[in-house]
C-alpha positions in Angstrom: 0.0 0.0 0.0 1.3 3.4 -0.9 1.6 6.1 1.7 -0.1 9.4 1.3 3.1 11.2 0.0 3.7 8.5 -2.7 0.0 8.6 -3.7 0.0 12.4 -4.0 3.3 12.4 -6.0 1.9 9.8 -8.4 -1.3 11.7 -8.9 0.6 15.0 -9.4 2.7 13.4 -12.1 -0.4 12.0 -13.8 -2.1 15.4 -13.5 0.9 17.0 -15.2 0.8 14.5 -18.0 -3.0 15.0 -18.5 -2.5 18.7 -18.4 -0.1 18.5 -21.4 -2.6 16.3 -23.2 -5.3 18.9 -22.6 -3.0 21.7 -23.8 -2.4 19.7 -27.0 -6.1 19.2 -27.5 -6.8 22.8 -26.9 -4.3 23.8 -29.6 -5.9 21.3 -32.0 -9.3 22.8 -31.2 -8.2 26.3 -32.0 -7.0 25.0 -35.4 -10.3 23.2 -36.2 -13.1 24.6 -38.3 -15.5 27.1 -36.8 -18.5 24.6 -36.4 -16.4 22.0 -34.6 -14.5 24.5 -32.6 -17.4 25.6 -30.4 -18.3 22.0 -29.6 -14.7 21.0 -28.8 -14.2 24.1 -26.6 -17.3 23.2 -24.7 -16.1 19.7 -24.2 -12.7 20.9 -23.1 -14.3 23.2 -20.6 -16.2 20.2 -19.1 -12.9 18.3 -19.0 -11.1 21.2 -17.3 -13.8 21.3 -14.6 -13.4 17.6 -14.0 -9.7 18.0 -13.8 -10.1 20.8 -11.3 -12.4 18.6 -9.2 -9.7 16.0 -9.1 -7.1 18.6 -8.2 -9.3 19.8 -5.3 -9.6 16.2 -4.1 -5.9 15.8 -4.2 -5.5 19.0 -2.2 -7.9 17.6 0.3 -5.8 14.4 0.6 -2.7 16.5 1.2 -4.3 18.2 4.2 -6.3 15.3 5.6 -5.3 13.5 8.7 -3.6 10.1 8.6 -6.8 8.4 9.6 -9.0 10.0 6.9 -6.9 10.2 3.8 -7.7 6.7 2.7 -11.4 7.5 2.6 -10.6 10.6 0.5 -8.4 8.5 -1.7 -11.4 6.4 -2.7 -13.4 9.4 -3.6 -10.5 10.9 -5.5 -10.0 7.7 -7.6 -13.7 7.9 -8.7 -13.1 11.5 -9.9 -9.9 10.7 -11.6 -11.3 7.6 -13.3 -14.3 9.7 -14.6 -11.9 12.4 -15.9 -9.7 9.8 -17.6 -12.6 8.1 -19.3 -14.0 11.5 -20.5 -10.5 12.6 -21.7 -10.1 9.3 -23.6 -13.4 9.7 -25.3 -12.6 13.3 -26.3 -9.2 12.3 -27.7 -10.8 9.7 -30.0 -12.5 12.5 -31.8 -9.0 13.8 -32.9 -7.7 10.5 -34.2 
């Protein structure tokens, strides 16, 4: 089992990677045609909100007590899994 610091470091690294993916998708969105651009920007906004939720959960874990961080970890995993699934679906539209 990972301790809290290892978990936070792993999620931070993953967040950084996903942030780069989001930046790439954002650049592709700006290069797309006008009709598709609005739809893509709306989807990116939803993804950014989900990523922000995950970041907040990670911040909550950082400040949680030793006894409660495991419960927060479970909630955090649900948020990150939802974000990752949404991001994967969105990326398919650019393939």
